[in-house]
N, C-alpha and C positions, 0 to 999 in steps of 0.2 A: 879630058872628056866632061862632053857639059850635059844638062839634067834639066831634062822636058818638063819648063814645068808642071803643075798641075792644075790646070781645069777644073773649076767647080763653077758650080749655076749654082745660088740665091733665089730659089721664090719668094714673095714676096721681100725683095734686097732691094725698096720704095720704101717701109714701115719702118715707125719704127727700133726693134731688132736687124728688119732685114740692109739694111744701110750701116748700122755700127759693127755687125758682120763683114758686108764686102769689104767696109773700109780696112778693115781685121785683118782680111785672105789675103786684102791687094799690101799693105803692110808686110806679109805673109810670103812677098814677092809672085802669088798666081795668080792665075788670068782668071779674071773673074769674069762670069754672063749673070747682070739680072732679069728678074724677070717681074714685071708687077703690070695689071691691071690701072693703076693709081685708084680703087674702089676708096683707100685707105690710104694707102703713099701717096706720099708727093716726088716728086722730083726739086724739089730742092731739098729733102731727104744726103740727097747723094751727087748735087751741083757742084761738089766738091772735087766729085771724086770724073766726073766726066771727062778732062783732059789726063786721062792718065789714059797708058797704049794700053793696058792690060784691065784695062773696063769697060765692060757694053753692056747697052742696056737698052733690052726688046719691052715694050708692052702686047702686054697676054693675055687671057686667063685663063690659070691651072684647070677652069671644069672641062674647059678642051687638050686633041693633043701635045702634047708639049712638037719645037719640031723640031723631024726628021733630024736638021741638017745640019742640028747644034748634036758635037760629042763630045760628053765630058770626062770624067774621072770622077764626081761628085755631085752630090748635091746636096744643096742646104732643100728641104721642105718646108717653109718658115708662113706660104701664104695663108691666111682665117683671118679674117676680122674680128680684133681678143677683148677688144675691151667691152661692155653690157651693149650703152645705147648703138652700137654698131652693131653688130652681133640683131643684135635685136631687130631694129630697122631693116634687113631683110629677113628671117629668121633663113628660109628656104634657097636664100643666095648662100646665106652661111653654110649648111648642109653640105649644099652639096660642091662647096669651097674644101669641103674635108674630106668627105666621102669620093667626090669625081677625080680630087683635084690632086690627092693620093693616090689614088690608081690612077690617072696617071702617069704619076712623079715614076714609082714602081714601074713600069710599062716600058718606059725610053730611059732608065736603071739597063735592067732588066735583056735589051735594043746589043745596047753603050757599053756590059759588064761595069758600070759606078755603080760606084756605093750611097747609101744613098741615111742622110739622117733626118726625120722626122720633128719636130717640136709639134709633141705634146705638151698640156697642162696640167699640171695641182684640179680643175678645174673637172678634174673624173674621175677625186675624194667626194664631188656635188656637197654636199651637207653634213660634214663626218661625222662618222657617229665612235671611229680610234681616232686621239688624238699624241703627243699626234703624224702626220702620213708618209704609212716606208711602206717600199713600193712593192710591197705585197696582197694590200689593203686592197680589195677589189671598191670597199664606195661607197655615199650611201648619194645617189639620184633616182629628183624624180624624169621619167625616163618626157614625161607629156609639160612642163612646165613652160613659166616665163626664157628660162635658163639652157632649154631643155635642145637647141637648135646645136647650140656650142659643143655643154656637155657630148651626146651622144653620139656626134657628130668626127669630135674626139675620142671617146670611146673606140667604134666605127671604124677611123682608124688606123688605129691600133691593134688593130687585129687584122688589119688586109698587112700592116708594115709583116705584124707574125707572121704570119698564115704566108708573105712573100717573101721570108725568109726562108723558114722551113721545111714547104715545100716548093718554093722555086729557087731555090738558092743565093737570092739576089741578098750583098752587104748593110743590111738596113738596121741600122743604128735606131736610141728615140729617148730623148727629154720629155721630163716630166718641169715644166716649167713656173714655176710659183715667181709671186708678183713681183715685178722689174721697174726697175724706175731710171728717168737717165734722160740724156739729148737725144733727144727728136723724139722725143713726142711728141702726141701734138697738142696747145694746148684745151683742142678740147673732145680730149680722149675721153673720161667721162671716169676715166678714172682713179682712187681717191688721192691720188699722191699732186699729180697735174692737177686737181678737181681742186683742192687745201693750197694748194701752190698757187693756182692764179686767183683764186678768191682772195688768199692772204694780201700777194700784190698789186690787183685792183682795188681792197679795201671791203670788198664784198664782205656777209654774210661766209662763218665757213661753211657748212650743211656734213652735219654729221647724221645718217641716218642709224633710228632703233636708241640704245642708251649710248654706244658706245663704246662697250666693253665688247665688242665683237671682235678679233687679228687678225694678224695676220702678220704675215714677215717679208723682208722688203730687203733684192735684191740690185744694187750697184751694174748697171749695166754691163758695163767696164768687164766686172768677174761672169756675170754671165755668160759674157760671150767666150772670154778663154778659156769656163764649164762645156761650153757647145762645140768646139776644134777640138776641146780634147777631146768628149766623145766619140764624136766621128775619126780621130786620129786614132781609138786605140779603145775604143770598149766596142764591146763586147753585143753578139748579134743578137738582134729582137729582146734587146736584156733593160727596161726601162730605169732609167735614171735622174732621181728627183731633181731637178737644181732652183739653187734657191738658196737662201741666209736662212738659218735653222733659229736666231733670233728671234718674239712677238714681243710686237706692239702693239693695243689697244686704238682703237681709232679715239678712240683721244686724246692720249697721252702721243700721236701722231698730230694730232690736229696741233695740242699746245708746242713741238717741236718745232713744226711750222712756225708758228710766231711769235717764235725766240729768237730762229733766227731774220727771218722777214721783214722785225724791228713790225708787222704787222698790228695796227690797235682794231683790225676785222672782229666780229663779236664770231662764237662757237653755235650756231642751232640747232638744236636735234628737230631730225620731220620721220613722217614712218620703216621703219624700214622693207628693202623692195620684199619677193615674193621670196620667195626659193635661197637668198642670200647667204653662204657659211658661215654660222657661230665665226670659226676657230679654223684660223688652214698654219700650219708648221711646219717645216721636212724636214725630215729628219732623212740629213744625203752623210749616210756613217757609208754608202754601198762605195758611193760616189770618191771619196773622199780612201781607203785601205786597195780603192783597185787603180785608182789614175791621179792620187795624189793630191785631188782640185778642190781648195774648202775654200771662204769669202774672204774680201784683206777689203773691202770698204768698205767699213760701218755705218753708221747712219744718216749724221753730224755731218763724217762728210760729204758723204756719197745728196744728201740732201744740196748743202751749199753750192754742185756744184750743177745744182739740177737751176738750185732757183736766180742760177745770172744765169741759168742758157734758157730760164722762161721771163727770164725782165727784159734777153736781149730778143726773145721772139713777139715778146704786149709790147713794146719800145718799134719794129719795127715791123710789127699787124701784119705779121705770120701765121694768122688763123686759119688759113685752109691743109 
């Protein structure tokens, strides 16, 4: 008896996380449809998948309804600018992508009786007053600040996930992603890992904002993708799961590790801290570990080594866009 292959739709599939997820799903034997409007995604991220018979790319903006012809079993919604320089460049676009986009995804899932996994973010916790952050924490978010388009857009999207699941019966799952790094990040991504590595490789000053004591917890992309798939396959409906590596590092610690691994002679300089920048960010992952058995395997030095190699290739090939 031949079992039909799972038909998976990945929105934002040409982006950093989306392209890595597409590859994982193809390796798992799924038929994969990648949707992206290439606002921040790149065709170069998926060029290695384009020859696969079980991969299809469609250029589409999820602020518009998904093509009705697409019949799928599951939808991974990863479409939204995620780095501050990109989501702040057009805050209205960012907010609409979060709210209109997830509504269109949920409507399509309802019509197709498909499962949904929505990629939310640790930014829903804002500048947290509780540390580390667990899923029951409501957050401390400025609703009218420079980061609000992303933070509040993701919070609103979580509300839609919750309501479509409990009221309309859509099998919708939810993950809150903490800082992630690895292959297929853009060199101009604007987040701290890509900034530090690219500055170090080019011999430029490494820019630390504030006094460098603010912390983040960094998860390698392969671990993160494994967690996303685990939640889609077995996670509870309308129940948020933190996804990240709970090991916490200050910005100065990260800069020093990058300098050591690259062998760079770059200097660390300090600039003013951006408005509403969170001072601490660390996930509690007890829930996903207990329920699904997931925990990250790749630690910072190993993951940074692979990421530095990737960015060396990117910079040498001048693939900045």
